[in-house]
Steps between C-alpha positions, in 0.01 A plus 500: 500500500478827701831606358375440143190707571706782647736488203202520259361794689821678497533440121149633447579805719813577306334472161215729617761748636704490174184566291390784751848667465482462128161683481620767742809564277288502179499838333235541235685796346750245361229338296329776306623419141517808284352723778811442709702806625856528381672477832302186593600342165869567565475339853351178371725451205727191520844608624681165439623594155872583487575759235789465258831683568591536139423868503690580811773682303272626225356849437126555441444702183121486449178416692165404364210528747145357449281584797141463599320801657488530874215409735174642370137537614236253380388563147157644418357155410629356833354797695158405368561136607582609853178715511303191395672296766388742765140461401536122473646470848213702658260267314666195646490641854141601462409144385662364817300739719174427321556125557575571866830320477790578741739787403755371748751370245465798267797747514387833625663698216250362257209690658458822313821447302567761233773493241801713609485642150129589511425835323797461260389522145830454330778255585830342404714793597841468656460548871766661734648149595552438128673830451736409776581163350621659177667800667705271723573267212651788307730592792611147556590448127707811488685387814558152354625621162671835564713460191190497279323798660778749557452680171309828463139424421405509131180324367721325241725366763228391748185457293191429712193352339158419645175380362212751452345386823518740794625250756790397272604855407458599875729212592756618252495848652530361860793290376675790325459716813692237703755438220586860449436626858759773606613542138300813424414846638122462568381536851657391827551151359705628206285327249523533136263474199522200276305366196268206502376397150196283402369337193131515424310218667360403156847440352740426792624153393806551718341529844128415443541230240207310667262786419600523140513121427160401356585130505583516868186698586289245324690206661463654848128569457443138397697369794374711783166313538695173488740609769197597704375143453836367611471681833139411566561173689754670728278804575198275559692293748630799692153676487351188674772503762451876565118450526546219754758692691335844517120420460453708189387350178804607291505405133813462284443860367497621864820307559673655199397847601596451870841369383542815286401712793759321719777568244410872478477548872815310571708670225372854506372548858713247687178352633512122557247446777178545299436343152831313520411356838202312346744267323722249652862475395428189290226675326719800425762268355246359260354833407849637432576187284181561305607861437845381401356240260274763330805724466694212349227415254402848384822700526790258552643173369159342448513610142779633279304790361473640857870588482597480145294818429765675714765464224513879428603555855761227498636630168531849647691367792747314277547798275568728797778259618650470147514886487677521827753237385556687178553831690752321724684346206509838319661656811217748559531685822226439777234768471499493133283190470210334678577356845161365609161442331224519770150369434185506718186301406281223640487135614396411143839648391733375764367149517526419131854657488598271798375197292692620187830496685408158652469585867310286759555177315600160633730242340437437137197738470724761320529253208133452492414865474755544212302224325172680581388210713256574786641442849351312792285699724638628827445212745225522757584561865661354713748423215756766446504715191726762338207701351364749758327806371609682823870467405463485117307825460418691824432872513815681380650165389786540260767339285834669453736376227848645571767487232858466613830565322761251633887460477638337191598184705135409554324235289290782344548873476137597578263333750126548587391469859130465571350634828144430585367732779858610544623143581716287271286229343606180313443479130430140385599605148847579628578195721291645794753790542389854567776615259528406136741587225321757275526295190360194664221702660415646156520174305362243745251698701379792286552376132238216511234762583628776283446292189130563551332808365254704719256564219495140384449382864216739573314533175159350499582350159760277658401167666670560830172544682372167373807314625506666838131480576513125449825452698388654817158334503674170456762539773282497803121465482437528872702590808335221687640247258867616538632286768879484407601594148245430227644496152279531204621366167320412186358645179183721416296538190198706468354720773334305775584223751271357769641417844425148608308407813228750442711812495395797280630538148806715429503732199814598298550809309670321219416585139667208338631150584846503677706251686558567876795366679476658844706281730573725793775264611639443156354154458424328162131498396304173508429339172203707366408642163354828390185378325168617628373146563768396745683811629547459872659697777703300744630577843793366690459504875790537743874531448648145540301322229628482144220373278187488716274730281139521585222608259345832627320667207319371201405669170159663478343563162414871516556790261774770538491717815721777369398855552 
């Protein structure tokens, strides 16, 4: 009996020790979603993928780069949020003092805390760390592909494009300084001048397509309040835990602002012992997941419009490769045609482009996006997931598509290799290889998207917004309800459904009756019809069942909610 007790005590000790070590090794800087620094994102990327050796004896003839700007300061809107947080924290501390409660558990840094960016009236600019990220990236790319960057600089050979936003154009300049360092006669560093071109923000459908797409802007505006609703249960739960642990009456709004402060401090200032220390590792995991989920819904695979609006960029990439192939076939000498096309933009550019070429997908999901079916949401921790904003689109995140010319004895003469954040990455559209014959890449990965027209997708006259607004609302009505994978299938007619069990009604921005088949796991719909009297929404819970559908929503007789 004593031996059993001793064994049990030892087991408990080892479990506590393991958990303690896990917390000690936990680095919040690896969980910051799109606020992640580039070097951290590279460190946490999966290294188990084995790249193809098909191109070992091939020659790179062209490179396409799509990059996000480097690390930036908080935007003007977020600066105001941090100022408001400072006032709110002092109010909470004052309330504790007035109630004569103990301040023993309250972290000392909270007393008199002021935003590190207090006094700044503008924001969003590229900071020195961001400059270094792009400068060093330029140096590494030249070292990795010396054959592509050995020619004398000319803007037609190495065109550099950036959006008309200062942090993007500054990133392009920093990159160019690294790429062409030592190639000129300016100063001790032998720098040289180079051109960076930009399109007007109002018409830049190549790099700021999200800003020019009216349907997407309407869709996102309609979904942002709903995404906030999705996050409420999670934020409420964490707020209660924080209040209990620290003795301050934190709300979910406080929790959201403190999490934002944590991300800014950890990423920009390398400070992890203040706002970040308020959260446990498990809470950080959940907050990161909520960020990833929002990214997925509003900018990623959650809806086809999110990435299909990037077709002008994809078309430009394909055309640049075709031009390089034609130049090669015609025997033009290097230096007489374009060798690289270099672009600098935003998360809203890089992320849709990653989706267009089918990155960060699992199993059969590639076929689902070709059919414009919504994908299942990234699973909740502790389940593993591919979709992490910290690796998909960190500061200075990038995709490189390198075109290779190969010997005649290869299966194809031209191949495309995709590098994400400088690392080979599998393409589900090309048998999970990082290298794909150009014709297959063009026909299987690009062509299904290129059949769409940007104007038709983005015009308010089209019905894309109606379809997408309904789809997202139907695919996950509450984070607290998502236990494993919840698949929504069914049909809608009209504009309004009412959640059962006393939940609030859900409005849809549809202007006319339409069928909806939104099976996120590709399941067949239950037997419903599309008449107003008996239209139902059904939900399938779990993964192992086949026909266990459960009625979730019922039709409500209300008028159109279109705006």
